[in-house]
N, C-alpha and C positions, 0 to 999 in steps of 0.2 A: 678156025678157030684156036689159038694160044691152047697149048699141052696141058697148063696147069688148070685153066678154065671149063677145059672139058674133061679133064680128072672130075673136081667138084662137081660138075654139071652129070654125071655119070657113075656117083655116090647114090645110094641113096642118103636123102637125106636124114631120115631117120628107118630108125630097123627094127620091128618088137617079132618080139617073143610071146606070143600069148598061149591061153590053155587049150581052149576051145572054139569049135565049127561056128558062133556065134561072134565071138571076137573076129577071129578071123574076114568074116564076113562085114562088118559093121563097122570096125577100123577105116581102110584108106576112106568113105565116102565121111565118114566122121573127123578125121583130120583135116579134109578139104575145105568142110566147116566149119570150124573150131579156128582155123586159118585163114580164111574165105580165099582158097587160089586152087587153081587146076591143073594137073599136070605135074604135080610136086611128084618127083619117081621117091615113093617109101615103100619100102619091102618086109610083109605078115610073115610069121612063122608061125604056125601051128605044134603045140607040144604036143596037143592032144591028149589033156590030162596035167591038173598039176602036178602028182605026181612025180611022171617025165620033166614035169623045171625044176624040183627036190631033186631029185637022181641024176641026172643029167645037164644041168644047167651049163655047165662048161662048155660039155659036148654041141651043147645046143647053139653055144653061143659064140662059139672057134668056126662051127661051118657056116656058119651067117658072115661073118665076117671072112674067108677064106673066099668068099662063093661075089661078095661085091659089097665089103668095105666101108658100112653104113658111115654115116658122120656122129652119129648120135645113136643109143638102141635103147630100146625101152623093154622092160619089160613087167609085165598086165599079169594082174591074176586073182583071185577074186580073195579077197581076203582070211573069212570063215573057210580055207578049207585048211592051210598049215597048223592052225588051234583044233578044228577038231579032229586031227591025222593026230595031235597030238606028240606034233614036232615043236610048237611053241606057245609060251603061255599067253600071246601078246599077238596082233597082226604086225604092230608095228620096230617089233622082237624078231619077226621072221622077214619083215622089211630088211632089218639094217644086213641081218646073216643074208640076204639073199643080195644085197647090193656091197655085201664087204666080199663074196665071193667072186663078181662077178667083176669088177676091178680090179682082180688078184689076176683073173682070166684076163682079162685085155692089156694088164702089166706084162703080162708072161707072152701073150701074144708079138706086143711090141718085140721084142727079142731076136724075132724068127722074120725073114724076109716072105716069108709064106705069107701072112699076115699081117703084114704092110701096106698102106698106112689101116691104121688101126681106128675105131671111132673115137672123136674129142672127149664124151663123156657117155654114160649112162648111171638109169635111174628106172626106179621101180614103183610101181604103179600100183595099190591095194585098190579095186574096187569095192567094197564099205557097203553091206555083206558081201554081193556079186553082182557082176556085169550085171544083171536087168535089172536090177535096185535105181540105177539110169535112169529107166523107162518111168517112172515114178515120181523123177523132182519137175517133171513137168503133164501134168493131168490134164489139162487142157491142149494140147497138141498131139496129148495122146487118145482124146475123142475123136480126132478124123481119121483113128485107124477104122476099120470098121468093124472088128471087134471090140470097142470101146466107148463106141458111139453114147454109152449112157453113163458112164465113169462119173460118179462125182467128188465132186473137189473137196481135197483131205487137210488139216492144220498144221500138216505138217511142215519144219524149219527147216530140218535137214532128213535127207531120207536115209541117209543112211543110218544114222541112230533112233530114225522114231520107230519105220521098217520090219521090226524083226521075219519075217519071210515072205519077201518082196515075191517069187513065183509064187508063194500058194496065193498074195493077194489080188495078180495078177488074171491065177487063172480062174476065182472062183469069180474076177468081176466081168471077165471076158463073156462078150454074148457067142455062145458056142465051144468050141475045144480052143485055146490057142495053150500050142505044144512050144515051150522054153528053149527046147534044145535043135525047135527048127531053125537054120539058118537064115535062111528068106524070110521069114515068118516075121522073126527079131529085128533085123535088117528093116524092115518095111515099118514095124514102130517105133525105128526108132531113126527114122526120115520123116515120120510127121513130129517127132520134138524138132522143138527149138534150142539149137546149141546155148541163146543167153538165161532161160530156164533150164537147161539144166544145171548151168552154173551157180546159179544161186539157187534151188532146190539142193544139191549136191555139194559135201565139202569134197569126199577122191574124186568127184569131176570135178570139181578146181583146178584138182590138185592135179588130172592129167592135162589140162588146158592149159597151166602154164610150165608146165613141164614142155609141150607143142609148142608151143612160146618160143622158148625160150631157146628150142631147138631149130627151129623157121631162125631165128636172132645170130645159129650158129652158120647151118649152111649158106644163111647170108651173107655175115662175116666172111666167110672161107671164099667164095667166090668172088667178092668186093678186092677183098686183096691177094688169091689171083691174078685177075682182071687189070690192078696197078702191077703183078709183077711181068706180065708179057707186054705190057706200055713198052717201047723202043727208050 
């Protein structure tokens, strides 16, 4: 294999920074399902809480860039956290500030040989209001989970805005104990859901899916470019 092609294949198409164990467990399979592909190299870094993303974003980014040089970086966090912490007036204000910091950090990394090649782009995805909200976008699929066989359809147009306390709703509707802090339990619930239904029912999930497809297109374009350069 040509060296340029090898470099692209061995860089993660997407590098994630997520805030919790649930996202860490779910995101790899969710990416594969959104992109309808298997074996794509993605890397997920668990920041272990929003406070660490807020306080140590630059450290988290530089660590991942130095380690594996993702082509695209995606930072994902619950939209309610920066507002509840009193750090920002809105989730969009928080998103813009994190995006500004991330872009500046990547630009600075690009000045050092240690970090090159740096990501070509970075995006911040807000899980509105929390990661588990997305499960409510496909109640039909969720009914296939043992804890939710009896859940009833709801008239929600956009679960991001229509459900104030998604975690509480899930616990209330579940048969038995449904612990949203247990990664394997949350992953099992997401595995029951249809990506197309999640996109239809959640604006913030559509944003994630859009960024994933854009990142995948970037990876494919880089692969083609490297392949062309390898031709005699």
